[in-house]
N, C-alpha and C positions, 0 to 999 in steps of 0.2 A: 301762202304769202311769203315771199322771200325778200328780205332787205338786202339791197346791194349797196355799194359805196354811196351813191347819190341818187338812188332811184328805188322804187318798190315794184316787184314783179308779182303778179297774181296769175296762177294757173288753175284751171278747173276742167274736169271732164264734161263733155257734152253727151247727152243721151242719144245714142244712134238709133236710127230706125231699124237698122240691121246690126245685130251683135258683132258681125264680122267687120263692120265698118267703124272702127273706133275713131273718135274725133275729140280734139281738145280745143279749148279756148284759152286765151291769155290776154293780159293787159300789162303794159309797162308804164308806170307813172314816172316820168322823167322830164325835168325842166331844162336839161342841158341843151336841148335843141329848139328852144323857143324861137330862135331867129328863123327857123324853117317855117314856123306858123305865120310869121309876119311876111316873109318873102313870098309865100304862096297866096297871101291874101286871106288865109283862114282866120287870122286875127288882125283887125285893123283898129288901132288906137284903143287897145284893151277890150274890144268888142268882138266876140266870136261870130264869124260869118258862116263858116262851113268846116268840114273835116279836110284833112290833107289826103288826097288820093295817092295810091301807091305809085302811079306814074309821075307824080310831082316830086318824089323823093330822089335826090341825086344819088348816083351809083356809089359815090364815096361814102355817103351816109349809110346806105344799105350794107356796104362792106364793113363799116364800123359796127353796126348793129349785129351783123352775123358773127363778127369776131368777139363781141362782148358777151354772148350768151354761153360761153364755155363754163362760166361759173355756176350755171344752173344745173340741177340734177336732171337725169333722163326722165321723161322723154322730151323735155322742153327744148334743148338745143336743136335737135333734129327737126322738131315741129316748127320752130321759129324760122330756122334756115329755109325749110321748105316753103313756108308762107312768104318769106322775103323773095325767094326765087320766083314763085308763082305770082307775086303781086296781089296776094289775097289778104291784105291788111289795110287798115286806115289809121291815120293819126288824128285823133279827136281832141281838140283843145277842151280843157275843163273850164266851165263857166260856173261861178258861184255868185249868189246874190243874197245879201242880208237885207230883208225888207225893213224900212222904217215904220211901215204900217201895212195893214191888210185891207183897210177900208178907207175910202175917201168919199164921204157923203153917202150916196146910194150905191155906187159901184163897190164891189168887193172882189178880191182876187183869192183864188183857192188853188192849192197844189203848186205845180211848177210855175204857174203864172205868177204866183205870189212869192215864192222863195225857191232858190235853186241851190241845193247842197251838192257838194262833190259826190260823184258815184262811190267814193271810198267810204262814205257813211253807210251805204247799203240801206238807206232809209227813205229814198225818194218816194216810192209807191206808198209805203205805210204812212208817211207823213202827209201825203196828199189825201189818203183815205181818212186820216184823223181830221184833216181840215173839213172834208165833206161831212163827216159825222158831227163835228162841232157846229158847223153851220146849220145842219138839220136840227140838232137839239136846240140851238139858239132860236131858230124860227119857231119851233114847236112851243117853246116856253116864254115867248115874248108877245106883247100885245101889238107893238108896231114894228115895221121893218127896220126903222132906225135903231130901236132898242135891240133887235135881233143882231144887227150888224155890229153894234158896239159890243154886245155879248160875245159874238164870234171872235172878234179881234182880241178881246180880253182873254178868252180861252186859249187862243193859239199863237199870238204874237211872240211872247217870251220863249215858248218852246221852239218855234221855227227859227227864231234868231239864234238860239243856243245851238240847234242842230247845225246850221250853216257855219257858225263861228267855230264849233268843235271840229268840223271837217277842214276848215281853213287852218286851224292849229295843227291838225294831223299832217296836212299837206306840207306845211312849213317845217315840220319836225324832221322830215327826211330829205328835203331839197331846199337849197337856197332860193328863195323867192322874194321879190320886192314886197314890202309891207303895205 
C-alpha cells in the first residue's frame, strides 16, 4: 500500500499457474476522476450502476495515468503502463452502505445485501460470514422467528455500521470526498 498525494495505491502478486508467468494485480483508489464515472453512466445520482470499461476511458486520461505512475516502485510502473496499453483494466466505483437496520418484520438481510463496506476494509467476506453465523445462532437459541431476527439484528447491527463507517472515514482520510 502506497500513499500518493491524493490517492492510495495497492499492489499485490497473483499466484501464477506457471512459475515463469509472473502476474501482479493492483488497485488505485482515486477520487480525482469521479466525473468520468458520471460521464460514462457508471454512477448516476450517487448510485453505482456498473464499472467503467477500458474502452470508455479517454486517451488523455490514459496518458495522465501512465505519466502518474512514475512515483511507484518497480514493477508497478511497467505493469500499469502495460495494462493501460492493453486495455486490461476496469474502473470500479466504490459503493458503501451503512444500514439503519438489518431486519424489517420477517425479512432480514445478511452480508452485502445488508451492508456494503469499501473494499479497503478487507472485511466484506468475513463480515458476511459473521452475519450468517449470528443469524444461525439466533435461530438456534430463539423460540420464535421474530425473536431470532431481533436477536440477529442486536448481535450484528452495531458492528456492521461501525465497519462501514470506519471504511468511509479511511476513504475520506486520503481523498477529498463530499460528506
